[in-house]
TORGU-579828 format. One record per residue (C-alpha): residue number from 1; residue in three letters; z, y, x. Coordinates in nm, 3 decimals. Last residue first. Layout:
BEGIN
> num, residu, z, y, x
> NUM, ALA, Z, Y, X
...
REM end
This chain:
BEGIN
> num, residu, z, y, x
> 102, UNK, 1.126, 0.780, 2.665
> 101, UNK, 1.492, 0.686, 2.639
> 100, UNK, 1.732, 0.946, 2.773
> 99, UNK, 1.864, 0.885, 3.124
> 98, UNK, 2.234, 0.818, 3.142
> 97, UNK, 2.419, 0.977, 3.430
> 96, UNK, 2.673, 0.748, 3.592
> 95, UNK, 2.912, 0.875, 3.474
> 94, UNK, 2.874, 1.048, 3.140
> 93, UNK, 2.937, 1.422, 3.105
> 92, UNK, 2.567, 1.502, 3.047
> 91, UNK, 2.567, 1.227, 2.781
> 90, UNK, 2.850, 1.398, 2.594
> 89, UNK, 2.664, 1.728, 2.593
> 88, UNK, 2.346, 1.568, 2.465
> 87, UNK, 2.541, 1.386, 2.194
> 86, UNK, 2.690, 1.716, 2.074
> 85, UNK, 2.350, 1.886, 2.100
> 84, UNK, 2.194, 1.626, 1.864
> 83, UNK, 2.493, 1.589, 1.629
> 82, UNK, 2.454, 1.939, 1.490
> 81, UNK, 2.106, 1.855, 1.355
> 80, UNK, 2.238, 1.532, 1.203
> 79, UNK, 2.529, 1.716, 1.040
> 78, UNK, 2.292, 1.975, 0.893
> 77, UNK, 2.056, 1.702, 0.769
> 76, UNK, 2.337, 1.514, 0.595
> 75, UNK, 2.482, 1.185, 0.716
> 74, UNK, 2.426, 0.841, 0.569
> 73, UNK, 2.632, 0.565, 0.732
> 72, UNK, 2.516, 0.204, 0.715
> 71, UNK, 2.731, -0.076, 0.856
> 70, UNK, 2.589, -0.422, 0.925
> 69, UNK, 2.784, -0.736, 1.018
> 68, UNK, 2.555, -1.036, 1.070
> 67, UNK, 2.555, -1.002, 1.448
> 66, UNK, 2.678, -0.658, 1.540
> 65, UNK, 2.513, -0.380, 1.345
> 64, UNK, 2.515, -0.004, 1.332
> 63, UNK, 2.281, 0.180, 1.097
> 62, UNK, 2.271, 0.559, 1.096
> 61, UNK, 2.093, 0.710, 0.796
> 60, UNK, 1.968, 1.064, 0.852
> 59, UNK, 1.961, 1.336, 0.591
> 58, UNK, 1.885, 1.422, 0.234
> 57, UNK, 2.060, 1.549, -0.075
> 56, UNK, 1.815, 1.636, -0.353
> 55, UNK, 1.996, 1.848, -0.608
> 54, UNK, 1.833, 1.931, -0.942
> 53, UNK, 1.915, 1.588, -1.080
> 52, UNK, 1.966, 1.311, -0.829
> 51, UNK, 1.666, 1.235, -0.607
> 50, UNK, 1.820, 1.083, -0.296
> 49, UNK, 1.667, 1.135, 0.046
> 48, UNK, 1.690, 0.923, 0.357
> 47, UNK, 1.553, 0.926, 0.714
> 46, UNK, 1.621, 0.629, 0.940
> 45, UNK, 1.833, 0.554, 1.246
> 44, UNK, 1.916, 0.247, 1.449
> 43, UNK, 2.200, 0.117, 1.659
> 42, UNK, 2.256, -0.243, 1.772
> 41, UNK, 2.602, -0.335, 1.896
> 40, UNK, 2.607, -0.626, 2.140
> 39, UNK, 2.309, -0.480, 2.327
> 38, UNK, 2.007, -0.709, 2.370
> 37, UNK, 1.742, -0.479, 2.225
> 36, UNK, 1.700, -0.316, 2.564
> 35, UNK, 1.684, 0.052, 2.474
> 34, UNK, 1.875, 0.013, 2.147
> 33, UNK, 1.794, 0.324, 1.942
> 32, UNK, 1.599, 0.125, 1.685
> 31, UNK, 1.397, 0.314, 1.426
> 30, UNK, 1.457, 0.219, 1.062
> 29, UNK, 1.146, 0.292, 0.853
> 28, UNK, 1.201, 0.567, 0.601
> 27, UNK, 1.426, 0.550, 0.297
> 26, UNK, 1.400, 0.709, -0.049
> 25, UNK, 1.680, 0.666, -0.302
> 24, UNK, 1.561, 0.771, -0.647
> 23, UNK, 1.728, 0.539, -0.893
> 22, UNK, 1.809, 0.248, -0.665
> 21, UNK, 1.557, -0.018, -0.753
> 20, UNK, 1.220, 0.111, -0.641
> 19, UNK, 1.329, 0.307, -0.336
> 18, UNK, 1.557, 0.037, -0.200
> 17, UNK, 1.298, -0.234, -0.277
> 16, UNK, 1.031, -0.061, -0.070
> 15, UNK, 0.854, 0.270, -0.123
> 14, UNK, 0.850, 0.319, 0.255
> 13, UNK, 0.921, 0.691, 0.219
> 12, UNK, 0.786, 0.903, 0.511
> 11, UNK, 0.540, 1.101, 0.295
> 10, UNK, 0.818, 1.203, 0.053
> 9, UNK, 0.793, 1.028, -0.284
> 8, UNK, 0.818, 1.178, -0.633
> 7, UNK, 0.621, 1.496, -0.558
> 6, UNK, 0.357, 1.272, -0.401
> 5, UNK, 0.279, 1.189, -0.040
> 4, UNK, 0.045, 0.893, 0.004
> 3, UNK, 0.196, 0.582, 0.161
> 2, UNK, -0.090, 0.341, 0.135
> 1, UNK, 0.000, 0.000, 0.000
REM end
C-alpha cells in the first residue's frame, strides 16, 4: 500500500494495525538506535500522533526492550527537542568519548 499523505494520515504513518484499531493513533517505522544490534537493552524511536478531538498530541515514541520485555514511552515534541541537547551534553562528558552513529 502506498503511503500517500491525507488529512487523516501524516505522510510518515505506516497505517498498520496500531493506526487502524486504536482510534487515531499514528505511528512511524521504529528506527533502531542500537549501533551493534547485540546490546542487552535495545533502543528504538518512532514518531507518533494521536487524533483526539481538536487536539492532536504528537511526539517521539521511545521503545526499550530486553528479551521479551518491551517498554514504550511516548514523549511530546517539545520534550524530544529538549532531549537532543541534553543527550549531546551527557555524551560530551562520557569517558571514553562516544562517537555518534553515522
